[in-house]
N, C-alpha and C positions, 0 to 999 in steps of 0.2 A: 504494500500499499505505500501511495505516495506521501511524503511528509510535507508537502506544499501547504500552508495555512493561508496564504493570500496569493490569490490568481491575479496576474496582471495582463490586461487587454488594451492595447492602443488603437483608437479609433482613426478614422480618416481626418478628424479635426485636430488630432494630437492631444486628445485628452485621454489620459491614462487611467482605465476602469480598475480599480482594486477591490476584489471581492474576498471578503474574510470568510473563509470556509474551513474551520479547523477539522482536519479528519479525525474520524472515531468519536466525535463529540456531538450530543443531539443539540447542544447550544454553543454557540461561540464563547470561548474564554481566553484571557490571555495567557499564552503559553511562550515558552522559549522560541519555538517556531515562528508564532506570529510576531515576536519582537525581530527576529532574524529577517523575516519576509519584508517587516515595514521598513526596516534600516536599508534593506536593498532598495525597495522602492523610493525611499527619500534620496538616495545616493543617485538614482536614476532621475529623479525629478532635478536634482540640482545640475547634473552633468550632461544630461542628453538634451540638445537643443531642439530636437524633432518633438519634445514633449511640452505642451503649453501649460499643463495642468493636470490634476488628478479628481477623481470622485471615488470616495471610500463608501463602501456598501456591504451588505452582508448577503451571502449564498445560502443562509438557513432560513427555512420557513418560520423556526421557533423564535427569532427575534434578531436584533442587530447583534448585540454582544451582552453578556450578564456579568462581566468583570473579570477580574484576576482568578486564575485557578488556585483557589484557597488550599485544595488537597496537595496541589504540588509546593505550596510555599513553606511547608513543614519545617524545613532546615532553617528558615528564617527566624522563626519565633523562639523567644528566650534565648536571644543571641549575645547577650552580654550578661555577666554573672556577678559583676561588682568585684571581682578579684584584680590580681595584679596587671593581668592582660585585657582590663576592660577598654583601655583606650584604643588598643589596636583591633579589639573585636568590634567596638562601635564603628571604628572607621571602615571596616570590611562590610558591616551592616549597612552604614550609610551608602557606600558605593553600590552595593547590591539594590537598595531601594531606590537610590537615584536614578538608576540606569533608565528606567521607563519613564521617568519625569524628563530626563535629559531626551530621551528619544522622541517624545511629543513635542518638546520645545523644539528640536530639528525640524519637525514637520511642519510647524507653524512659521518657522523662519527659513524654509527651504528657497524662497524667493519666488515660488510661483503659486497661483490660487488652488486650494484644495476645498473642495465641497464635500459634505457628507450628505449621502442618501439615506435616510433611516427608515427601514422598511418593517421595524419590530422594536420591541423593548430594547432600552439601552440603560444598563444600570451600573454602578460603580465604576470599574474602569472603562466599560462601554460608553457611559456618557462622557468620561474624560476623554475618550478618543476623539468624539465628535465636537467637544468644546475646543480642541486643537485645531480644528478645521476652520476655515475662513468664513465659509457660509453653511448653513444647516437646513437641508429640507427634510420634511418628515411627513410621513403618510397620514391621512386624515382618517384615523381609527381609534375609536374609543378606548379599545382593548390596551392600545399601546401606552406605556408609562417610562418615563424618564426620572432617574433618581440617583441618590448618593447613599445608598442605605448601609454603608460600612459600619456606622456608629452602633448599629444593632448587633453586631458580632464582636464588639471590642477594638474595631479599627476605625480610621478615618480615611477620606480620600488621599491617595499618595502619589498621584500622577497628574498634579495641577488643579485638582478639582477646587480645592480651598482657596485658589487664587483666580482662577478664571470664572467660576460661577459668581464671586462678589463683583467682578470688574464688568459682567454682563447685565446682572439683575439689582446691583447694589448690596451693601454688606447686610443690613437688616434681613431683608428677606431670603438672602443666601443663607444665613445663618440658621434660620428657621428650618430649611431643608437639610443643612449639614447636621444640626445637633438633633434632629427629631428622626432623620433618615425617611422622611416621607417622599413620596413621588408625585409628579406633576403629570397632567395630561398633555397631549399635543397644543391643544389651544391654550392651556396656561403657560406652556413653555414659550409659546409665541408671544403672549400677552408681557412676558417677562423679558423678552428679547433673547431668550436662550435659543431658539430657533428662529429663522427669517421666514420659511414659508411651510404652509400646510396644505398638501395637496392630495389628489386621489393616490391610492397605493400603487397603480400601475404607472404612475407618471413621475414618482420620485428620482429616479436615475435621470431621466430625460430632462427634468427640470433642473437638476444639479448641473449637469453636462451644459445646459444652456446658460446657467450663471458663469461658470467657468469660462465659457466660450466669449461671453459678453463682457468678462472683466479680467483681460490678460494681465492688467498689474494690480489685481485683487489679492495678491498674497502677502498682504501686511495686516496683522491683527490691529484693532483698535488701540489696545494699550502700548504697541510698539510705535504709535503714531504721535508726533509733537502735539502737545496740548491736551493729551488724553485725560479725561476726568471720570472718577466713578460716580456712578449715578448716586445721588444723595451726597456724595462727598465723604472725605476721610480726613484724617489726621487729628492730632490732639486738640487743636484748637477750634475743631469742628464740633458744636455743641451736640448735634444730633448722633454723631460718630461715637462721641465718648459717652452719651447717655445710653446708646446701643450695648456697648460693653459693661457699663455699670450694671444696667439691668440684665443682660445676658449671663454675666457671672454671677449674679445673685439668683437667677432663676434655675441655672445649671447646679449650683451647689444646692439648692432646695430639692430639685427633682432626683438628683443622683446620690445626695448625701456625701459628695466628693469621694465615692467609692469607685468610680470609673475614671481611667485614664484618658480615653479618648475624647469626651467631651471637652475636657480642659485643654487639651493639646490643639483640638480644632479652634478654640477661641484665641489661644496663643498664636498659631499659625496665620489665621485670618488677620488679627490685630498686627501683627509684625509685618506680614507680608504685604499687606494692602497699602503700607507707606514706603514700599522699595520698589525698585524696577523688577520686571518680572524674572530676568535671569537670577537675581538674587533671592527673590520671593519664592521660587520653586526650590531653592536650596535650604531655606527657612523650613519649608513645608517638609522636606524629606528628613530634616534634622529631627522634628517632632514625631514623624512617622516612625523613624528608626527607633526613637526613644519608647513609643508605644509598643512596637514590635518587640524590643529587648525584653520588656516586662512579661513575665509569665501568664499575666491576665488575659492578653490577646490570645495567646496560643490556646489557652484553657477554653475561652469563651468560643473560639472558632471551632474547637474540636466538639463541643458539646453542641453548641446552637446550631451549628451548620454541619459538620461531617457525620456526627454520629447521628443526628436527627435526621439527615436524608438517608442514611444506611437503614436505620429503624423503619422509615416510611417506605423504602423499597424493598423490605422484606428479609433483613439481615438475621432475625430470629426465627423465621419460617422454617419448619421441618423440610429438608430435601426430600426429593422424590414424590412429593404429595401434589397431585394434580390441583390446579385452581377450583376453589369452590365459591363461586359467586353466591350472594344472598338474593333472591328474589322476592320472598315474602317472609317477613319477620313476625313473630307473637311476640308482643309487648305486654308483661304481665305486671300490672300496676300503673296507674295513670296519674301518680302524683307527681311532684317537680321533677324528679328523676326520669320516670317514665315517660313523661309528656315531652320531655327534652330529648331523649332517645327516640322516641316516635317522629319528633320533628326532623331531627338530622337523617333519619333512615329515609323518610318520605322525601327529604330534599335531595337524596342520593338515588332516587328513582325506584325505591322498594315499596311493595304493599306492606301495610302495617296493619296489623289486627290489634287493637288497643284494648285490653281486657281490664275491667275493675269489678269489685263486688256489686257496686250500684251503676246503673246506666248514667246517672248524673254525673257521677265522678268520672267516668269515661268520656263523656261529651265534654266536660270541662277540660280533660286532658288534651282533646283536640282543639279546643279552644285557644289553648296556649299557644299552639303553631298559628293559628288564625290571628292572634293579637299580635304576635312578634313578626309576622310577614307584613301585616298592615303598618306597623311601626317603621318596618324598613322601606315602605312605600314601595313594595315590589308591584310589578305589573299584575292587575288583578286577574288576568287570564292565567298567568304563570302561577299565582298564589293559588288559585282555585284547581289547579292541575295537582299541586301538591297536595292539597287539603282532601283532594278525592282518593289520595292513596291511603288515607287513615280511616280505619272503620272500627268505631266505639262498639264494645259490646259487653255483655255480662255472661255470655255463653261460650263455654270451653269448647263446644264441638265447632265453634267459627275458626279454632286453630287449626283445623284440618288443612293440610297442604303447605303450612309453614315449614321452612328448611331451616330456620334458626329461632330459637326462643330465648328471650333475655327477661330475666324476673328481676323487679325492682319493687317488692313488697315491702311491708314493715319488718324490721330487722330483729327477728324473732325466729328461732330455728324451727319452731313448730308450725308456725304459719308459713314459712317457707316450703317446709315438707309437704304441707298439705297441697299447696298449688303446684309443687313440681309432680306430685302422684296423680293430681287431676290432669295436668297437661299430658303427661305420658299416657294416660289412657286414651287420649285423642290422637296424638301425633305419633307415638310408638318411640321405642328406645333408641332407634338408630338416628333420629334428629338431634342435633347438636343442642344442648341445653346450656345457657350461660347465666350465671347468677351475678347481679350488680352489687352484692353485699360489699360493705365497706370495711368488715372487721370479723365476721364468722369465717372459720377455716372452711375451705371448698372441698376437703376430703369428707368432712363430717357431713356437710350438705349433700355430697354426691351420693350419699347412702340411701337417699329417697327415690334415685334415678336408677332403674335396673341395670343399665350399661354405664357405669361410672367412667368408662374411657370416653364418653360423649359428654362428660358434664366439665364444665371449666368456668373459671371467674372472668367476668367481663366487667371491670371495675371503672365507672364513669365519675367525673368530677363535675360538682355544680357551680354555674349552671351549664349544662351539657353543651349548648350551643356556642358557648365562648370559651370553655375550658379544651386546650388542645390535647391533653393526654387521656390515653385509655389504658389502664394497668390489667394485663392479661395474666391471671392466676392459674397456675398448674397444679392442679391436685396430685396425689400419690399415684392414682391410677388413670388421669387424663392421658388421652392417647394423641398421637400426632395429627391426626385427622381433626379433632376438635381445636387444636392450637392453630392449625392452618386455616380452619373456617373462621375462627375468631380473627385472626390477622388479616384475612382477606376482607372480612367485613369492616374492619377498623380502617383499612386502605381505601375502602368504597366511600365511607362517609368523612374521609380527608383528615384524620387525626394521627397523632403520633403514639405508637404503641410501645410498652416495655413489656417485657415477659419475666415473670417472678414465680417463684415456687411456694408453695403453701406454708402459711404459719398464720397465728392470730394477728390480725391487722395487716398481714403481708408486708409489703414494704412501706409504701406511702402512707397509710393510716398510722403504722407503727411508729415511724420516725418522725412524722409530723406532729404526732400526739406528744412527743417528748419536749418540743418547743412549748407547747401549750402548758404541759406539766410543770416544767421547770419555771415557768412565768408564775403558775399557781404556788409553787413551792416558795418563790421569793417573796410572794404576796403574803402566804402564811407566816413568814418570819418577820414581818413588820415592815418590809421594803416598800417605799413610796410607789404606788401603782403608777404615777406618772413617769417615774424614772424607768420602770419595766418597760411601759410602752413606748416611750421615745427612744430607749436604747434599741428595742425590737425594730423599730422602723429604721433607725439610723444605720442598723448594722446591714441592712439591705433586705430585709423580710417586708413583704407587703402591708403588712400591718402588725400592731402589738399582740402579744399572746393573750392577752384579755379580751381585746376587740375580735379576735377570731374566734374565740370560744363563745362569745355572745352571739355571732354570726351563725356557728354551726348549732348552738343550742345546749345551754347547761343541762336542761333535762335529758337530752341525748347522751351526753358525757357521762350522767349520773348511770343511766340505763346501760350504757356499754360497761361501765364500771362493774355495776351488779351482774351483769351477765358473766364477765371474765372472772369475778370472784366464784361464781356458781360454777363455772365449767372447771376450773383450777383447784376449788376446794383448798386442802391444807397447803398446796404449793403456791397459793396466791401470796404474794408480798405487798401489803399495803405501802404507798407511797406518799410523800408530804403533801401532795395536791389532793389527796382523797377527802382529807377533813374539810378543806375548803369548798369542794364541790358538793359534799354532803351539807353543809351548813347552807349554802345558796340554794340547793334543792329544798330543804326543809323550810326556807323562807318563800318558797315559790317563786324564786327570781330565775327565769328560764332564758333570758337573753333578748335579744331583739324581738323575737316572736311574741312575747307578751309586754314588751317595753320596759322591761326592767332585768337587769342583770349585773354585770360588772359596771355596766354604764346605764344611765337613765336615758330613755328615749321620749323627748317630750310629746305630748299629744298634738300640739300645734305643727309638728314636723320640724321643730327647731333642731339646731345642732345638737347632738348627743354629747353627755358629759359624764365623767366618772362618778360613780356614786359617791357621795360624800362620806356615808358611814361605812364604806367598804372596809378600810383597815381596821376600824374600831370593831367592827362585827366579826371578821374572820381571824383577826391576829391580836385583838386586844389593843391596838394602837400602833402607832409608828415605832419601830425600833429606834432605841437612842442613837445608835452608830448606824448608819447607812452606808451601803457599799458604794464604791466607785462605779463610775459608768462603764469602766473598762472590766470590772470584776463581773457586773451583770451580764455585759456582752459575752464574756468568757464562758459564763455557765449557760446561758441560751444557746450559743453556738456549739459547745463541744458536748452537751447533752445530746444534741441532734448527730454530731459526728461519731460519737461512741456507738450510737443505736444502729446508724447506718455500717460501720464496720462490723458490729454483731450479725447483721442480716448478711453480710458477705461471708462471715467466717462460719455461719450456719447453713449455707446454701440457699438462703432465700433469694438473695441475688447470685447470678452466675457472672455478670459481667460489670465492670464499673460504668460502662457507658450506660446500661439501663438504670444504674443507681444515680448518675448525674442527671440524665434525662428527666428520671421520674422525680427527683427533687426540684429541678428548676421548673418543669411544666406542671408538675403535681401540686406542690405546696408553695412554690415561689421562692425556693431557697436562692438567696444571694445569687442571681444570675451572672453577675460580674465575676464570681470566684470559677465558674464554669462546672459548678456542683460540688458537693461534698467530698468526692473522691479525688477530683482535681485539686481541690482546696487542701486535702491531706496530703498529697503528693507534693504540692508546693510547699507548704510549711516545712515538710519533712517528718516522716512517721516516727523518728527518734523523738522529736519535738512534741508531737503529737502525744506520744505515750508518757513523757515527762509531765505534760500539763494535765493528763487525765489522772496520772497517779497523784498529783498534788491535790487536784479537785476530789478524788476518792478519799483521800486521808481527811479532808475537812467537810465533805458534804456527803459521803456514802458510797455504797456500792453500786448506785446506778451509774456512776462514772468510771468503774472499773474497765480497763481496757481487755478485749478477749485475747487470749494466749496467741492466736494468729497474727494480731496487729503487733504483739511484742516480737515474735519471730521475725516478721518482716522488717520490722525496726532494726533489729540485730543483724539481719542479713544485708541490710541496705537496699531492700526491694521495694519497689513502689507498687500501688494497684495496677497502674496502666502497664508497668513492666511484666506483671503476671499475666495481663491481657495479652500482650504482644506474644508472649511466650506460649501461651494456650493457642493462640491463632496459628503460630507457626508450627 
């Protein structure tokens, strides 16, 4: 197979058509071959007098270009270690990241006009490629998006994006796109001056060629012309410019809690670069880009949020040799919040849904859930009606006949679940795959109600189903490969990200997330100021504080789960410091947001919630005389989660750190900037993790005790991802 990534074709007018078509890729990405071929094309533009200009386009139907090949950039990440050779490492890293920046600068200064003919999405480096062209023509297609989303995976544009975008649209609007990673439509891009023409798709190349032909001296960018001024102005003496960075820095600090490197680097690169000539500005950008890449944060985020996520969605954990098992008709048992959400995403994916509940009014309400949300999204009425027509509310189990997948989401009671399981099997037979949406009850025990346990599996969704991206697939002791494949194919069809874990109480996500809440309650029970607990939880990078999230889940549910666990384990149950707090709140009838009173008070008039003033006095007898530091609170909230994640790995609940990191980030919002708990432990160093856990165990008890496997790994100098690579090999 040819390794040509950019085809060159010179027409009779002397216009060189450069068609990017990376071999072996469904979407164009920036590879070494792309850089090589572009460098050759630039040299030809400079030296060949028969060439009057060029048009850059894509040969892929999938789009123009999706940016850099992040999988191929792995060697760059974590490129400096702070040791004696850091200076030389950073220089090599800078040279590596500056090479593409310099290449695109060579393109825009080649002396001849270059136009971009954009026939599909252009994201990240793809957009940076077209920004380096002198004229940009884009297809009039609402599905096309342009953007610089690198910040979402811990990076920022490193090929001139932080310099060219502000010079085209102004600093303030450019920062909105750079810091949020949002995309723009062709019309928005034209309005901002990012592109110059929006034309029918079949005319983009012709229009781009026409511009080159009409502008033989158009090969100079506006910022390389004398007298160029930024839209809106720049400079320390420009009030609007100064205010943009005062406000931008404050907003960025608030939204990221200064936990992420990339947004701060973006602000610095734009601020400094916008006051310098372009040749210097792109070097400033590459300096900050190299600093971001050198920190482990970027590599961890890219691995988890991009590489591992894509692999999971493409079936990395799907059993080999099992034929595809598409779901045509799903039986949804339970039409409550979870069941209604699952019904909606299934119907939107084209599946027929039998939505069953004990009362028809409840089943109809479950269907109305979809109607309300589709209306809120202002979906085309005909399309919405088509989706709603696929949902069939019922109370009759006989209506489940013909379903090829059953998902159960009834009350979290083993007895109730067993009853609906048996009633379902009587209609559909044991060869149908049955999935339980339980969040805590072990799958192996629930499977006893299905005569073929190899066809029983856990399919754990998160609320609200339509928004939460993760589905946790739980494999019972007798679950077979066909059930795993069926569940994963279903998750792929509804466009969610799956992880696969083995059975245990609470599985992985509920078990480990629960420790964050429980440690918050333990701190509260010791008399720690609840505002301190909540603020530290949010500032460390969790979505909300542990008390707030418990209110959202429901304190009554926490109490019931605790009582069920106590009953199941009997004498083996070990009470924790959170138990007394939950029991007290339960006895007071404080259930959380659902009844307007929990750890917080929820005003009847819809006003802002606030911490219950009597909370500490009620559950701890008052504030402790000596309050812990914010760092001590953070350490406990963080390491209580980390040790439970490590235990799940040691016990075989988790088989890969990739599943662990994905499940933590997308399941309970664990510190996305860390790359997940296993990436975080690898980065901190397992010897350091064990030392901290030993200290916390001595001070706060056995719940912090590290598993022996973690000690062994720390002693051997082995990391979690080292074990994963060794297993894969």
